N, C-alpha and C positions, 0 to 999 in steps of 0.2 A: 658237194663236189670238192675234191681235193685240189686246192689251188696249186700246191707245190708240184703235184703230178703234172698239171697242165703247163706250168712255166718251165719245168725241167724237160719236158717232152715236146718242145716246139715242133720238131718234124712230125710228131704224131698228130698234132693239131692240124697241120697241113694235110696229112693223110686222111683225117676224119672229114675235113672240108671237101676234099676231092671225092671221097666216098659218098658224101651227101649229094654233091653235084651229080655224080654218076648214077646213084639210085634215082634221083629226080629225073634225069634224062631217060633212064630206062623205063620208069613208070609213065613218063609223059608219052614215050613212043608206044608203049603197050596200050595205054588208055586211048590214045589217038587212033590207033589201029582198030581197037575193039568197039569203041563208043563214039568216035568222031572227034572233030577238032575242039569242041567246047570242053569235053572231058580232058583232052590232052593239054590245052593251055591252062586249064584250071589246076591240073596236077603240077604243071611247071610253076605256076604262081605260088602254089602251096609249098613246094620245095624251096623256092627262092625266099619265101617268108621265113623259112627256117635257116637257110644257109647264110643269108646276109647278116642277120643279127649275130649268129655264131661267129662269123668272120670278124665282126666288130669286137666281140669279146676276146677272140684270139689275138687280135692286134693290140688290144689294151694290155693283155697279159704279157705279150712278147715284146712290147715296146720298151726300149731302154729307159730307165728312170734315173734321176739325179741321185736319189738315195736307194742303194741296192738292198736295204734292210727289209725285214718282214713287214713292218708297218706300211711301207710304201707298196709292197706287193698286195697286202690286204686291201688297201685303199683302191688300187688298180682293179682288183677283183670286184669290189663293191660297185665301183663306177661302171665297170664292164657289164656286170649282171644287170644293173639298173638300166643301162643303155640298151642292152639286149632285150630286156622286157619291153621298154618303151618303143624300140624299133619294131618288135613283133606286133604289138598292139597297133602301131601306126600303119604298118604294112597290111595287116588284116583289114583295118578300117578303109584304107585306100582301095584295096581290092573289092571289098563288098560295096563301096559307094560307086566306084568308077567302072567296074567291069560288068558288062551285060552282053550276052547271057553268061551265066556262071554256073558251074556244077559244084555245089558246096561239098558233095561227097568226094569228088575228085580232088578238090582243093585241100580238104582235111586229110585225104589219103596221102597226098604229096607231102604235106607238112609232117604227118606222123611217120611216114617212111624215112624221110630225111632225119627227123629227130631220133629215130631208133638207131641210126648210124652213129650217133654220138656215143652210144654204149660200146661200139666196137673199139673206140679209143681205150676204154678200160680193159678190154680183152686183149689188146695188142701188147705183146712183150717182145723185147729184143732177145735174140738168142744169147748175146753176150751177157745181158742182165740175168737171164735164166741160169746160165752157167755160173755166174758169180754168186747168185743166190744159193745154188746147189752146193758150190764149194764152201760157202759159209756154213751151211747146215751140216755138211759132212765133216767139217773141221779141217779141210785141206788147205 
């Protein structure tokens, strides 16, 4: 993961989180309608298991630091990634222990769908950024 990309593109991080929430809500509604409430809330829990740790990482990267240097940024990224991993494991553990009945397939479908939305952040490009890149390539 390119840490500089994430820090410089804070609005994109927010867009990705909103997209993850949106796809989780849509998947929840679809599965609830097709397979019932157990599949619906299982998908919701799966998407939340992805979104909340990603929000933690985004906050760690976007939070102002005393030292604006690269070393501080790398430290924030490491702490953010470790926290994200720990929160993901903790949330899956809580869901599997406390939630009955649970549809494991819907849970993982919600998690995977939300996780795939992360890649949309890498595909998003601002029109201004694209124009600047084209101008640099064309020598204008």
